[in-house]
C-alpha positions as CSV (number, residue, x, y, z in Angstrom):
1,M,0.9,0.0,-29.8
2,R,4.0,0.0,-27.6
3,A,6.6,-2.2,-28.2
4,S,7.2,-4.6,-25.5
5,S,8.7,-7.8,-23.6
6,P,7.1,-10.3,-21.3
7,D,7.8,-8.1,-18.2
8,I,7.6,-4.5,-19.1
9,A,6.5,-2.1,-22.0
10,D,8.6,0.3,-23.9
11,P,9.5,3.2,-21.8
12,S,10.8,5.2,-24.4
13,A,7.5,5.1,-26.6
14,E,4.7,8.2,-25.9
15,P,2.5,7.7,-23.2
16,F,-1.0,6.0,-23.0
17,A,-2.3,8.0,-20.0
18,S,-3.7,11.6,-20.3
19,E,-3.7,14.4,-17.9
20,G,-7.9,13.6,-17.8
21,D,-6.6,10.2,-16.9
22,H,-4.4,11.7,-13.9
23,A,-7.0,13.4,-13.0
24,A,-9.5,10.4,-12.5
25,C,-6.6,8.8,-10.7
26,R,-6.4,11.7,-8.3
27,A,-9.9,11.7,-7.3
28,S,-10.3,7.9,-6.9
29,I,-7.6,8.3,-4.2
30,R,-9.2,11.4,-2.6
31,A,-12.0,9.6,-2.3
32,G,-11.1,6.5,-1.2
33,S,-8.2,6.5,1.0
34,R,-8.0,9.5,2.7
35,S,-5.0,8.6,4.7
36,F,-3.0,8.0,2.1
37,Y,-3.8,11.2,0.1
38,A,-3.0,13.6,3.3
39,A,0.6,11.7,3.1
40,S,0.8,11.8,-0.7
41,L,0.7,15.6,-0.4
42,L,4.3,15.6,0.8
43,L,5.8,13.6,-2.1
44,P,7.3,15.5,-4.7
45,P,5.0,16.3,-7.7
46,R,6.7,13.9,-10.6
47,T,6.4,11.0,-8.0
48,R,3.0,11.8,-6.6
49,R,1.3,11.8,-9.9
50,A,3.0,8.2,-10.2
51,A,1.9,7.0,-6.9
52,Y,-1.8,8.1,-7.9
53,G,-1.4,5.8,-11.0
54,L,-0.6,2.9,-9.2
55,Y,-2.9,3.1,-5.8
56,A,-5.6,3.9,-8.7
57,F,-5.0,0.7,-9.9
58,C,-4.3,-1.4,-6.4
59,R,-7.6,0.3,-5.3
60,H,-9.9,-0.5,-8.7
61,S,-8.6,-4.4,-8.2
62,D,-9.3,-4.7,-4.5
63,D,-12.5,-2.9,-4.5
64,A,-13.4,-5.4,-8.1
65,V,-13.1,-8.2,-5.6
66,D,-14.6,-7.0,-2.7
67,E,-18.0,-6.0,-4.3
68,A,-18.0,-8.7,-7.2
69,R,-21.8,-10.5,-6.2
70,P,-21.3,-13.8,-4.3
71,G,-19.6,-16.4,-5.9
72,T,-18.0,-14.0,-8.8
73,S,-14.7,-13.3,-7.2
74,A,-12.6,-15.4,-8.5
75,A,-13.6,-14.8,-11.7
76,A,-13.3,-11.1,-11.0
77,V,-9.6,-12.2,-10.0
78,S,-9.0,-13.8,-13.3
79,R,-10.5,-10.5,-15.5
80,L,-8.1,-7.9,-13.1
81,Q,-5.0,-10.6,-14.3
82,A,-6.0,-10.5,-17.8
83,R,-5.9,-6.6,-17.7
84,L,-2.5,-6.8,-16.0
85,V,-1.4,-8.8,-18.9
86,R,-2.4,-6.0,-21.3
87,V,-0.5,-3.9,-19.3
88,Y,2.7,-5.2,-20.0
89,A,2.1,-6.1,-23.6
90,G,1.6,-2.2,-24.1
91,E,-2.4,-2.8,-24.6
92,P,-4.1,-1.3,-21.8
93,A,-7.6,-1.7,-20.8
94,D,-9.9,1.5,-21.6
95,N,-9.3,2.8,-18.0
96,P,-7.7,5.7,-16.4
97,A,-6.4,3.6,-14.1
98,D,-4.9,0.9,-16.5
99,R,-3.3,3.5,-18.9
100,A,-1.5,5.1,-15.9
101,L,-0.2,1.9,-14.9
102,A,1.2,1.1,-18.0
103,D,3.5,4.4,-18.0
104,V,4.3,3.8,-14.6
105,V,5.9,0.0,-15.1
106,A,7.5,1.2,-18.2
107,T,8.9,4.6,-16.8
108,H,10.5,2.6,-13.8
109,A,10.9,-0.7,-14.5
110,I,8.6,-2.2,-12.1
111,P,8.5,-6.4,-12.8
112,R,5.3,-7.8,-13.4
113,A,5.9,-10.2,-10.7
114,L,5.2,-7.5,-8.4
115,P,1.3,-6.5,-9.2
116,E,0.9,-10.2,-10.0
117,A,1.6,-10.9,-6.1
118,L,-0.9,-8.3,-5.3
119,L,-3.5,-9.9,-7.3
120,D,-2.5,-13.5,-5.9
121,G,-3.4,-12.2,-2.5
122,L,-6.8,-10.6,-3.9
123,A,-7.2,-14.5,-5.1
124,W,-6.5,-15.6,-1.7
125,D,-9.0,-13.7,-0.5
126,A,-11.4,-14.5,-3.2
127,A,-11.1,-18.4,-2.2
128,G,-11.5,-17.3,1.7
129,R,-8.1,-18.8,2.9
130,R,-7.8,-18.4,6.3
131,Y,-3.9,-18.4,7.4
132,E,-2.4,-20.7,10.3
133,T,0.4,-18.9,11.7
134,L,1.9,-15.7,12.1
135,S,4.3,-16.6,8.9
136,D,1.4,-17.7,6.7
137,L,-0.2,-14.2,7.5
138,C,3.0,-12.0,6.4
139,A,2.8,-14.3,3.4
140,Y,-0.4,-12.6,2.8
141,G,0.6,-9.4,3.6
142,A,3.6,-9.1,1.5
143,R,1.4,-10.0,-1.7
144,V,-1.3,-7.3,-0.9
145,A,0.7,-4.9,1.4
146,S,4.5,-5.1,0.5
147,S,4.2,-5.9,-3.4
148,V,2.8,-1.9,-3.5
149,G,5.4,-0.8,-1.0
150,A,8.3,-2.1,-3.1
151,M,6.4,-0.6,-6.1
152,M,6.3,2.4,-4.6
153,T,10.1,2.4,-3.6
154,L,10.7,2.1,-7.3
155,I,8.9,4.6,-8.2
156,M,10.8,6.6,-5.6
157,G,14.1,5.9,-8.0
158,V,15.3,3.3,-5.2
159,R,16.3,-0.3,-6.2
160,D,18.6,-1.3,-3.2
161,A,17.6,-4.0,-1.5
162,G,18.1,-3.4,1.8
163,A,16.0,-0.2,1.4
164,L,13.3,-2.4,-0.6
165,A,13.2,-5.2,2.2
166,R,12.8,-2.0,4.8
167,A,9.8,-1.3,2.6
168,C,8.0,-4.6,2.6
169,D,8.7,-4.8,6.4
170,L,6.5,-1.4,6.3
171,G,3.9,-3.5,4.3
172,V,3.5,-6.3,6.2
173,A,3.0,-3.8,9.6
174,M,0.7,-1.7,7.6
175,Q,-1.6,-5.1,6.4
176,L,-1.1,-6.4,10.3
177,T,-2.2,-3.0,12.0
178,N,-5.2,-3.1,9.4
179,I,-6.5,-6.7,10.5
180,A,-6.1,-5.7,14.0
181,R,-8.2,-2.9,13.3
182,D,-10.9,-4.8,11.0
183,V,-11.5,-8.0,12.9
184,G,-15.4,-7.0,13.6
185,E,-16.0,-5.9,10.3
186,D,-14.3,-8.6,8.4
187,A,-16.0,-11.2,10.7
188,R,-19.6,-9.6,10.5
189,A,-18.8,-10.0,6.4
190,G,-17.3,-13.9,7.4
191,R,-13.6,-13.0,7.0
192,L,-11.0,-14.3,9.3
193,Y,-7.6,-13.4,9.3
194,L,-6.3,-13.8,12.8
195,P,-3.6,-16.9,12.7
196,L,-6.1,-19.9,13.7
197,R,-2.7,-21.2,15.8
198,W,-3.3,-18.2,18.2
199,L,-7.0,-18.5,18.4
200,A,-6.5,-21.9,20.1
201,E,-4.2,-21.2,22.3
202,E,-6.8,-18.6,23.2
203,G,-9.4,-21.0,23.3
204,I,-11.3,-19.0,20.4
205,D,-13.1,-21.4,17.8
206,P,-12.8,-19.5,14.4
207,D,-16.4,-20.4,13.7
208,A,-17.9,-19.5,16.7
209,F,-16.2,-16.3,16.5
210,L,-17.4,-15.8,12.8
211,A,-21.0,-17.3,13.5
212,A,-21.1,-14.3,16.8
213,P,-17.9,-12.2,16.7
214,A,-17.8,-10.4,20.5
215,A,-15.0,-8.5,22.5
216,S,-13.3,-10.6,25.0
217,P,-10.2,-10.6,27.0
218,A,-8.9,-13.7,24.9
219,L,-9.4,-11.4,21.8
220,S,-7.9,-8.3,23.4
221,R,-4.5,-10.4,24.1
222,L,-4.8,-11.7,20.7
223,V,-5.0,-7.9,18.9
224,A,-2.3,-7.0,21.2
225,R,-0.1,-9.5,19.8
226,L,-0.5,-8.9,16.5
227,L,0.1,-5.0,17.1
228,A,3.4,-5.6,18.7
229,A,4.2,-8.0,15.8
230,A,3.3,-4.7,13.5
231,E,5.3,-2.4,16.0
232,V,8.8,-4.4,15.4
233,L,8.2,-4.3,11.7
234,Y,7.5,-0.4,12.2
235,A,10.7,-0.2,13.7
236,R,12.6,-1.9,11.1
237,S,10.9,-0.3,8.4
238,E,12.2,3.5,9.5
239,A,15.6,2.6,7.9
240,G,14.6,2.1,4.5
241,I,13.0,5.6,4.4
242,G,16.1,7.0,5.4
243,A,17.4,5.4,2.4
244,L,14.7,7.3,0.1
245,P,15.4,10.5,-1.6
246,A,15.2,13.1,0.8
247,G,12.1,14.7,-0.5
248,C,10.1,11.1,-0.4
249,R,11.1,10.7,2.8
250,P,8.2,12.9,5.3
251,A,5.5,11.3,3.3
252,I,6.5,7.6,3.7
253,R,7.2,8.4,7.5
254,A,3.9,10.2,7.6
255,A,2.0,7.0,5.9
256,R,4.0,5.2,8.9
257,L,3.0,7.2,11.8
258,I,-0.3,7.6,10.7
259,Y,-0.8,3.7,10.4
260,A,1.1,2.9,13.7
261,E,-1.3,5.6,15.0
262,I,-4.1,2.8,14.3
263,G,-2.7,0.7,16.5
264,R,-2.3,3.2,19.9
265,E,-6.4,3.7,19.0
266,I,-6.9,0.6,19.2
267,E,-5.3,0.3,22.6
268,R,-7.0,3.5,23.6
269,A,-10.3,1.6,23.1
270,G,-9.3,-1.1,25.1
271,L,-8.3,-3.7,22.4
272,D,-11.5,-4.0,21.4
273,P,-11.8,-4.0,17.7
274,V,-15.5,-5.6,17.3
275,S,-17.5,-2.6,18.9
276,G,-16.1,0.2,16.8
277,R,-13.7,0.6,14.2
278,A,-10.4,2.4,15.0
279,R,-9.7,6.0,13.3
280,V,-7.3,8.7,13.6
281,P,-9.2,11.5,14.4
282,G,-8.2,14.6,11.7
283,R,-6.3,17.3,14.2
284,R,-3.9,14.1,15.3
285,K,-3.4,13.3,11.2
286,A,-2.3,16.9,11.0
287,T,0.1,16.7,14.0
288,L,1.8,13.6,12.4
289,L,2.1,15.3,9.3
290,L,4.1,17.6,11.2
291,R,6.1,15.1,12.7
292,A,7.0,13.6,9.4
293,A,9.2,16.3,8.1
294,L,11.5,16.4,11.2
295,P,14.9,14.1,10.9
296,K,14.6,10.6,12.2
297,T,17.7,8.2,13.6
298,S,17.7,5.8,11.5
299,A,18.0,1.6,12.2
300,D,19.7,-1.1,10.4
301,I,19.1,-1.2,7.1
302,S,20.8,-4.2,6.7
303,A,18.7,-6.3,9.0
304,P,17.9,-9.3,7.2
305,C,14.5,-9.7,5.0
306,L,11.3,-11.3,5.7
307,P,11.4,-14.6,4.3
308,E,7.8,-13.9,3.3
309,T,8.7,-11.1,1.0
310,A,12.0,-12.1,-0.2
311,F,10.4,-13.2,-3.5
312,L,9.7,-9.2,-4.3
313,V,13.0,-8.1,-3.5
314,A,14.3,-10.9,-5.7
315,A,12.0,-9.8,-8.6
316,V,13.7,-6.2,-8.7
317,A,17.2,-7.6,-8.7
318,A,16.4,-9.3,-12.2
319,M,14.8,-6.4,-13.8
320,P,17.2,-3.9,-15.3
321,A,17.1,-0.1,-13.8
322,P,15.5,2.3,-15.9
323,A,17.0,5.0,-17.7
324,T,18.1,8.3,-16.2
325,A,14.8,10.9,-15.4
326,P,14.9,14.0,-17.3
327,G,17.1,16.9,-15.6
328,W,16.9,20.2,-15.0
329,W,16.8,21.0,-18.3
330,D,13.3,19.9,-18.7
331,I,11.4,23.1,-18.7
332,A,8.1,21.5,-19.1
333,G,8.8,19.5,-16.4
334,Q,9.4,22.2,-14.5
335,V,6.7,24.4,-14.9
336,V,4.2,21.9,-14.6
337,R,6.2,21.2,-11.0
338,V,5.5,25.0,-10.0
339,L,1.6,24.5,-10.9
340,D,1.4,21.0,-9.0
341,M,3.4,22.9,-5.9
342,I,0.5,25.6,-6.3
343,E,-2.4,23.2,-6.2
344,T,-0.6,21.4,-3.0
345,L,-0.6,24.1,-1.4
346,R,-4.3,24.7,-1.8
347,E,-5.3,21.3,-1.0
348,R,-3.2,21.3,1.9
349,E,-5.2,24.6,3.3
350,A,-8.3,22.5,2.6
351,L,-7.2,19.5,4.6
352,A,-6.1,21.8,7.6
353,R,-10.1,23.8,7.6
354,E,-11.1,20.2,7.5
355,S,-9.3,19.0,10.6
356,A,-10.2,22.1,12.4
357,P,-12.2,22.1,15.2
């Protein structure tokens, strides 16, 4: 067992996660999130491994709540919260994602408030919470998406408040895009995320819509409004991408471009997210991955933090930075990097074949 504090495990102790654990996390992401997996291949190997561990725990948590039997979602969240306590106590549960997360939070000094925020968002899902205003919806996005963006920023070695604020902008933007894309799918599952005030302004009764979800001009206007809000945040996020290490920028920009393109696909489908689910074609994703490598003029990184995400930035400011990562003399690490680069080239070739007509 590692020595620990209430907020972080000891980063100097032996790692919890084995090579098999890391392989399991990678396989989980490849199967469950192809868009993120494709973008992740652009990350430096050390960062990519940590990202897989983080995302595996996040995906596992999301699935545990979504797939819980009726009436048991709250209990599923409670179990996840107990597992997170164990992660920070240095006693992770017997699960590859938990062991990988224990290493990630210790190595990168990730404050407990960040993954706790994610679980809070899942608890809101379990309770069937609805959102009155766009600000309320952004508060939800801060928990289920910006928390992950902030953790990814720390994994990439950046703790600057401006960069974190922009990462949080990107998280909320992606979540707004997800909500716009999944309106019909969510409604058929009895879930509603669209702001209730907007629905009232368009004359849409929430319960009637859930009972019989259907496309309409009023719904299209509402979806367009949601995508416009996301677009503002996508534009703001670009400055944060420019603050990341050069080797990390293409992957994060690729994720930003692919998610924004989902919004374009919704528009091409007539702003009808009920009849079908917008997807970015493989060939278009490949083009966006290439675009992500091009330099981009950054916006102002000092734009104010969203009030709904400020608590995440403050939590990082209160946590001391981790020790410096191993340098060029880490021969073993360099060998792993070379081998991983070879594997990455193979993965990119496979994705290119899958995208080909």
